[in-house]
C-alpha positions as CSV (number, residue, x, y, z in Angstrom):
1,M,-111.2,0.9,-183.6
2,A,-108.0,-1.2,-183.1
3,K,-108.3,-3.9,-180.4
4,V,-105.0,-4.4,-178.5
5,I,-104.9,-6.3,-175.3
6,P,-102.3,-7.3,-172.6
7,F,-101.3,-11.0,-172.3
8,K,-99.3,-13.3,-170.0
9,A,-96.1,-13.6,-171.9
10,V,-93.9,-16.7,-171.7
11,R,-90.4,-15.4,-171.4
12,P,-86.8,-16.6,-170.8
13,T,-85.2,-15.9,-167.4
14,R,-83.3,-12.7,-167.2
15,A,-80.0,-14.5,-166.9
16,I,-80.2,-16.4,-170.3
17,V,-82.5,-14.2,-172.5
18,G,-79.5,-13.2,-174.7
19,L,-78.7,-16.8,-175.2
20,V,-82.3,-17.8,-176.1
21,A,-83.2,-15.0,-178.5
22,S,-82.5,-15.8,-182.1
23,R,-83.0,-14.3,-185.6
24,P,-85.6,-16.0,-187.8
25,Y,-84.5,-19.5,-188.7
26,Q,-84.2,-18.8,-192.5
27,S,-81.9,-15.9,-192.0
28,Y,-79.0,-18.2,-190.9
29,T,-76.8,-20.2,-193.2
30,V,-76.7,-23.9,-192.4
31,Y,-73.2,-23.4,-190.9
32,E,-74.4,-20.5,-188.7
33,R,-77.4,-22.5,-187.4
34,E,-75.4,-25.6,-186.6
35,S,-72.6,-23.7,-184.9
36,R,-75.0,-21.9,-182.7
37,M,-76.8,-25.1,-181.8
38,D,-73.6,-27.0,-181.2
39,Y,-72.4,-24.5,-178.5
40,N,-75.6,-22.9,-177.2
41,P,-78.1,-25.3,-175.6
42,F,-80.5,-22.4,-174.8
43,S,-80.9,-21.1,-178.4
44,F,-84.5,-20.8,-179.6
45,L,-83.2,-22.5,-182.8
46,H,-83.3,-25.8,-180.9
47,I,-87.1,-25.4,-180.7
48,V,-87.7,-24.5,-184.4
49,N,-85.1,-27.0,-185.7
50,P,-86.1,-30.1,-183.6
51,G,-84.6,-32.6,-185.9
52,Y,-81.1,-31.4,-185.0
53,K,-81.2,-33.5,-181.9
54,Y,-81.5,-36.6,-184.0
55,D,-79.3,-35.4,-186.8
56,Q,-82.3,-35.7,-189.1
57,V,-84.1,-33.3,-191.4
58,I,-87.7,-33.5,-190.4
59,T,-90.5,-31.7,-192.3
60,G,-94.2,-31.1,-192.3
61,E,-96.5,-31.9,-189.4
62,D,-93.9,-34.3,-187.9
63,R,-91.6,-31.3,-187.5
64,Y,-94.4,-29.2,-186.0
65,K,-95.2,-31.8,-183.4
66,L,-91.5,-31.9,-182.3
67,V,-91.3,-28.1,-182.2
68,K,-94.2,-28.3,-179.7
69,N,-92.3,-30.9,-177.7
70,R,-89.0,-28.9,-177.6
71,Y,-91.1,-25.8,-176.5
72,L,-92.6,-27.8,-173.6
73,E,-89.2,-29.1,-172.6
74,F,-87.9,-25.5,-172.4
75,K,-90.8,-24.7,-170.1
76,E,-90.3,-27.9,-168.0
77,D,-86.6,-27.0,-167.6
78,G,-87.4,-23.5,-166.4
79,I,-85.8,-21.8,-169.4
80,F,-89.3,-20.3,-170.1
81,I,-91.5,-18.9,-167.4
82,Q,-95.0,-17.4,-167.9
83,D,-96.0,-14.1,-166.3
84,N,-98.9,-14.4,-163.8
85,K,-100.7,-11.2,-164.9
86,P,-101.7,-9.9,-168.3
87,S,-99.2,-7.3,-169.3
88,F,-98.1,-4.9,-172.1
89,Y,-94.3,-5.0,-172.7
90,V,-92.4,-1.8,-173.6
91,Y,-89.6,-2.9,-175.9
92,K,-86.7,-0.9,-177.0
93,I,-84.0,-1.8,-179.6
94,V,-80.8,0.3,-180.2
95,N,-78.9,-1.0,-183.2
96,R,-75.2,-0.8,-184.0
97,H,-75.8,2.3,-186.1
98,G,-77.4,4.1,-183.1
99,Q,-81.0,3.9,-184.5
100,E,-83.5,3.5,-181.7
101,F,-86.9,1.8,-181.8
102,N,-89.5,2.1,-179.0
103,G,-92.8,0.4,-178.9
104,I,-95.2,-1.9,-177.1
105,I,-95.5,-5.7,-177.5
106,A,-99.2,-6.7,-177.2
107,A,-101.8,-9.1,-178.5
108,T,-103.7,-7.7,-181.5
109,S,-107.0,-8.8,-182.9
110,A,-107.1,-11.4,-185.7
111,E,-110.6,-10.1,-186.4
112,D,-109.2,-6.6,-187.0
113,Y,-106.9,-8.2,-189.6
114,V,-109.8,-9.9,-191.3
115,N,-111.8,-6.7,-191.3
116,D,-109.0,-4.5,-192.6
117,V,-108.6,-2.5,-189.4
118,I,-105.1,-3.8,-189.5
119,K,-104.1,-3.0,-193.1
120,K,-101.6,-4.7,-195.4
121,H,-99.5,-3.4,-198.2
122,E,-97.9,-6.6,-199.5
123,D,-99.3,-9.7,-201.3
124,T,-99.1,-13.0,-199.5
125,I,-98.8,-16.5,-201.0
126,T,-101.8,-18.7,-200.2
127,V,-99.8,-21.9,-199.8
128,R,-97.4,-20.2,-197.2
129,E,-100.5,-18.8,-195.4
130,K,-102.0,-22.2,-195.0
131,T,-98.8,-23.9,-194.2
132,F,-98.1,-21.5,-191.4
133,K,-101.7,-21.7,-190.1
134,T,-101.2,-25.5,-189.7
135,Y,-97.9,-24.8,-188.0
136,L,-99.6,-22.4,-185.5
137,Q,-102.5,-25.0,-184.8
138,T,-99.9,-27.6,-183.9
139,V,-97.3,-25.7,-182.0
140,G,-99.8,-23.4,-180.2
141,F,-97.7,-20.2,-179.9
142,N,-96.3,-17.1,-181.5
143,A,-92.7,-16.6,-180.9
144,E,-91.9,-13.6,-183.1
145,P,-94.1,-10.5,-183.1
146,V,-95.6,-9.0,-186.2
147,L,-94.3,-5.5,-186.7
148,L,-97.2,-3.0,-186.7
149,T,-97.1,0.8,-186.9
150,Y,-99.5,3.4,-185.7
151,P,-99.7,7.3,-186.0
152,D,-97.5,9.0,-183.4
153,N,-99.4,9.4,-180.2
154,S,-98.4,11.7,-177.3
155,V,-100.1,9.6,-174.6
156,L,-98.5,6.3,-175.7
157,S,-95.2,8.1,-176.1
158,E,-95.3,9.4,-172.6
159,I,-96.2,6.1,-171.2
160,I,-93.3,4.5,-173.0
161,K,-90.9,7.2,-171.8
162,N,-92.1,7.0,-168.2
163,T,-91.9,3.2,-168.2
164,Q,-88.3,3.3,-169.5
165,K,-87.3,5.2,-166.4
166,G,-87.8,2.1,-164.3
167,H,-85.6,-1.0,-164.1
168,A,-85.7,-3.1,-167.3
169,E,-86.7,-6.8,-167.0
170,F,-84.2,-7.5,-169.8
171,E,-81.2,-5.8,-171.1
172,F,-78.9,-7.7,-173.4
173,T,-76.8,-7.3,-176.6
174,M,-76.8,-9.7,-179.5
175,T,-73.9,-10.7,-181.7
176,Y,-75.1,-8.1,-184.3
177,R,-74.4,-5.5,-181.6
178,D,-78.2,-4.7,-181.3
179,T,-79.1,-4.0,-177.7
180,H,-82.5,-5.0,-176.5
181,Y,-84.5,-3.8,-173.4
182,L,-87.9,-4.9,-172.1
183,W,-90.1,-3.4,-169.4
184,K,-93.4,-4.9,-168.1
185,I,-96.5,-2.8,-167.6
186,D,-99.2,-4.6,-165.5
187,D,-101.0,-1.9,-163.5
188,A,-104.7,-1.7,-164.4
189,D,-104.9,2.1,-165.0
190,T,-102.0,2.1,-167.5
191,L,-103.3,-1.0,-169.2
192,A,-106.7,0.6,-169.7
193,T,-105.1,3.9,-171.0
194,I,-103.1,2.0,-173.6
195,Q,-106.0,0.0,-174.8
196,N,-108.2,3.1,-174.9
197,E,-105.5,5.0,-177.0
198,F,-105.5,2.1,-179.6
199,E,-109.3,2.0,-179.6
200,Q,-109.3,5.6,-180.9
201,M,-107.3,4.6,-183.9
202,K,-109.3,3.7,-187.0
203,T,-106.5,1.7,-188.6
204,I,-103.0,0.5,-187.9
205,Y,-100.7,-0.9,-190.5
206,I,-98.5,-4.0,-191.0
207,A,-94.9,-3.0,-191.5
208,D,-93.3,-6.4,-191.5
209,G,-94.9,-9.9,-191.1
210,H,-97.6,-10.2,-193.7
211,H,-97.6,-14.0,-193.9
212,R,-97.7,-14.4,-190.1
213,S,-100.7,-12.0,-189.9
214,A,-102.5,-13.7,-192.7
215,S,-101.9,-17.1,-191.1
216,S,-103.3,-15.8,-187.7
217,G,-106.3,-14.5,-189.6
218,L,-106.9,-18.0,-191.1
219,L,-106.4,-19.6,-187.8
220,Y,-109.0,-17.4,-186.2
221,L,-111.5,-18.1,-188.8
222,D,-110.9,-21.8,-188.7
223,E,-111.0,-22.1,-184.9
224,K,-114.1,-19.8,-184.7
225,A,-115.9,-22.0,-187.2
226,N,-115.1,-25.2,-185.4
227,N,-115.8,-23.9,-181.9
228,P,-119.6,-24.0,-181.1
229,N,-118.9,-22.1,-177.9
230,H,-116.8,-19.4,-179.4
231,K,-116.9,-16.3,-177.2
232,G,-114.3,-14.1,-178.9
233,T,-112.0,-14.1,-175.8
234,E,-110.1,-17.2,-176.7
235,N,-106.4,-16.8,-177.3
236,Y,-106.7,-17.7,-181.0
237,N,-108.6,-14.5,-181.5
238,Y,-105.3,-12.6,-181.2
239,F,-101.7,-12.7,-182.4
240,M,-98.6,-11.1,-180.9
241,S,-97.4,-7.8,-182.4
242,Y,-94.8,-5.2,-181.7
243,L,-96.4,-1.8,-182.3
244,I,-94.2,1.2,-182.9
245,P,-95.0,4.8,-183.9
246,E,-94.6,5.7,-187.5
247,S,-91.7,8.1,-186.7
248,D,-89.7,5.2,-185.3
249,L,-90.1,3.0,-188.5
250,V,-87.0,3.0,-190.9
251,I,-87.6,1.9,-194.5
252,H,-84.8,0.9,-196.8
253,E,-85.2,0.0,-200.4
254,F,-84.4,-3.3,-202.0
255,N,-82.2,-2.8,-205.1
256,R,-82.4,-5.1,-208.2
257,L,-79.8,-7.3,-209.9
258,I,-80.6,-8.9,-213.3
259,K,-78.7,-11.7,-214.8
260,D,-79.0,-10.8,-218.5
261,L,-80.3,-8.2,-220.9
262,N,-83.1,-10.4,-222.4
263,G,-81.2,-11.0,-225.6
264,L,-80.4,-7.2,-226.1
265,S,-77.0,-5.7,-226.7
266,K,-76.0,-3.0,-224.4
267,E,-76.7,-0.4,-227.0
268,E,-80.1,-1.7,-227.9
269,F,-80.9,-1.9,-224.2
270,L,-80.0,1.8,-223.7
271,I,-81.9,2.9,-226.7
272,K,-85.1,1.3,-225.3
273,L,-84.5,2.9,-221.9
274,D,-84.1,6.2,-223.6
275,E,-87.8,6.1,-224.5
276,L,-88.9,6.7,-220.9
277,Y,-85.8,7.9,-219.2
278,R,-83.2,10.6,-219.5
279,I,-79.9,8.8,-219.2
280,E,-76.6,10.2,-218.0
281,N,-73.4,8.2,-218.0
282,R,-71.7,8.8,-214.6
283,G,-68.5,6.8,-215.4
284,D,-66.9,4.8,-212.7
285,I,-68.1,7.1,-209.8
286,P,-70.8,5.3,-207.7
287,Y,-74.0,7.1,-208.0
288,S,-77.2,6.7,-205.8
289,P,-80.5,8.4,-206.6
290,S,-81.6,11.2,-204.3
291,K,-85.3,11.7,-205.1
292,E,-88.5,9.9,-206.2
293,H,-88.6,8.4,-209.8
294,H,-84.8,8.7,-210.2
295,F,-82.8,5.5,-210.5
296,S,-79.2,4.5,-210.6
297,M,-78.0,1.7,-212.9
298,Y,-74.7,-0.1,-213.1
299,L,-73.9,-1.7,-216.5
300,D,-70.7,-2.8,-218.2
301,G,-68.4,-1.1,-215.7
302,E,-70.2,2.2,-215.6
303,F,-72.8,4.0,-213.4
304,Y,-75.8,5.7,-215.0
305,S,-78.5,8.0,-213.6
306,L,-82.0,7.5,-215.0
307,Y,-84.6,10.2,-214.7
308,L,-88.2,9.4,-215.5
309,R,-89.6,11.3,-218.5
310,K,-92.9,12.1,-216.7
311,A,-94.7,13.2,-219.8
312,R,-94.4,9.6,-221.0
313,Y,-95.9,7.9,-217.9
314,E,-99.2,8.4,-216.1
315,F,-99.8,8.1,-212.4
316,H,-103.3,7.0,-211.5
317,T,-102.8,5.3,-208.0
318,A,-100.4,5.5,-205.1
319,L,-99.0,2.2,-206.4
320,D,-98.1,3.8,-209.8
321,R,-95.9,6.3,-207.9
322,L,-94.0,3.7,-206.0
323,D,-90.5,3.4,-207.5
324,A,-90.4,-0.4,-207.2
325,Q,-93.6,-0.6,-209.3
326,L,-92.4,2.1,-211.7
327,L,-89.1,0.2,-212.4
328,Y,-91.1,-3.1,-212.9
329,K,-93.6,-1.4,-215.3
330,T,-91.2,0.5,-217.4
331,V,-88.0,-1.7,-217.4
332,L,-88.1,-5.0,-215.8
333,Q,-91.3,-6.3,-217.5
334,P,-91.4,-4.7,-220.9
335,I,-87.7,-4.5,-221.7
336,L,-86.0,-7.3,-219.7
337,G,-89.0,-9.6,-219.9
338,I,-89.3,-10.3,-216.1
339,Q,-93.0,-11.0,-215.4
340,D,-92.9,-12.8,-212.1
341,L,-90.9,-10.8,-209.5
342,R,-91.3,-13.7,-206.9
343,N,-90.2,-16.6,-208.9
344,D,-88.0,-15.5,-211.9
345,N,-84.5,-16.7,-211.2
346,R,-83.1,-14.0,-213.4
347,I,-83.6,-11.3,-210.7
348,E,-82.2,-11.0,-207.2
349,Y,-82.6,-8.4,-204.5
350,V,-80.1,-6.6,-202.3
351,N,-81.4,-4.5,-199.4
352,G,-80.6,-0.9,-199.4
353,R,-78.4,-1.0,-196.3
354,H,-75.7,-2.2,-198.6
355,E,-74.0,0.5,-200.7
356,M,-74.1,0.7,-204.5
357,I,-70.6,-0.8,-204.4
358,T,-72.3,-4.1,-203.7
359,I,-74.3,-3.8,-207.0
360,K,-71.0,-3.0,-208.7
361,S,-69.2,-6.0,-207.3
362,S,-72.1,-8.4,-208.2
363,V,-72.1,-7.1,-211.8
364,D,-68.4,-7.0,-212.2
365,S,-68.2,-10.7,-210.9
366,G,-70.1,-11.7,-214.1
367,E,-73.0,-13.3,-212.2
368,F,-75.2,-10.3,-213.1
369,E,-75.4,-8.1,-216.2
370,V,-77.0,-5.0,-214.7
371,G,-78.1,-3.6,-211.4
372,F,-80.6,-0.9,-210.4
373,G,-80.7,1.3,-207.2
374,M,-83.7,3.3,-206.1
375,C,-84.8,5.5,-203.2
376,P,-86.7,3.9,-200.4
377,A,-90.5,4.1,-200.1
378,T,-91.9,6.3,-197.4
379,V,-94.3,5.4,-194.6
380,E,-96.9,7.7,-196.2
381,Q,-96.6,5.7,-199.5
382,M,-96.9,2.5,-197.7
383,K,-100.1,3.7,-195.9
384,Q,-101.7,5.2,-199.1
385,I,-101.2,1.9,-201.0
386,A,-102.7,0.0,-198.1
387,D,-105.6,2.4,-197.9
388,E,-106.3,2.0,-201.6
389,G,-106.4,-1.7,-201.1
390,L,-103.4,-2.2,-203.4
391,K,-100.3,-4.3,-202.9
392,M,-96.6,-3.4,-203.4
393,P,-94.4,-5.6,-205.6
394,P,-92.4,-8.2,-203.6
395,K,-89.2,-6.8,-202.0
396,S,-90.3,-3.2,-202.2
397,T,-89.3,-2.4,-198.6
398,Y,-86.6,-3.5,-196.2
399,I,-88.0,-2.4,-192.8
400,L,-86.3,-1.9,-189.5
401,P,-86.4,-2.9,-186.8
402,K,-85.8,-6.6,-187.3
403,L,-87.2,-8.6,-184.5
404,R,-85.9,-11.6,-182.5
405,S,-87.7,-14.8,-181.8
406,G,-88.1,-16.2,-178.2
407,I,-88.0,-13.0,-176.2
408,T,-91.7,-12.9,-175.6
409,I,-94.1,-15.8,-176.5
410,Y,-97.8,-15.7,-176.9
411,E,-99.6,-19.0,-176.4
412,L,-102.6,-19.5,-178.6
């Protein structure tokens, strides 16, 4: 049973929400960040980069305390206002390519995360989990929802559709040309129906935001252990999520770029590949794979197709069938000597929204020796891997939608 509850969101005023909303801090270059903060006093970036006010780089807990101060200043100045009734928030994104995402922003149970009702498919890094837990304890809020997905549900779909017939609280377009809409649900009957529908679900799945979920789980365990009067209703028992049906989720692949052939000549490398793959030279015509266990490769000015020789490779788990894992186990690790996909500086990742021509350009520039393209994972694969308690390799999925910070805030 998935526990999902309404909450009193802290939100920007309608007039300036488009100025407040920002992408995650790390997704901006230094120049982009500074130009936005120079000319936009309402940007959420001012909260998460508080040292900018003093032209100083501030780190660690000193930064976290200033983040809290900036947040409180935004509230004091009336930039953020808290709703007076617990609500669910229907949220819609239409991106520049016409893809549409519809779901519900809610508070989801950290206990569900700990107990594997909310399931994960990616590994997290312990140091990052603990760091972000400390951040949450200090600043006291979630500003960007975790992206969760649930099986398509006709009752929830109808509620979302009917709610969207009304006047939107927010409607704004970002510089990336994504248009965002938000509606508030606060009538008791609809709130109860939404909660009941989620309670019928045995599991829901993290699509994006594994570290934020893990940190919220740690925070919950920490606060619970240190609170002798713990009731289970305190705000730290929950974290903010955007829940969308599986049919709305879009998954792209992450393609791989490798800086060298691990001391092999081109010919030696191709011979080793031939042991597990049928190789076809496609010349200078860009090639992208169209099915599972097929890969594209760009090497020395030419495209190749690689088809797995299935008689030479055994599938035992859902993870074995995942193309990102397959490429790692058959090529990247044994032939190219890449053991640590997170930290080896010989590998870089390009999300699959870019065409194979991006791989070609990167290799032709001389920065990389070879590039690989693959088909995206499916929602079903992601769920099977999570259900089996396994974890995908890093950068296995590039998932849409990508969410913004500062549109709804959950106070812990």
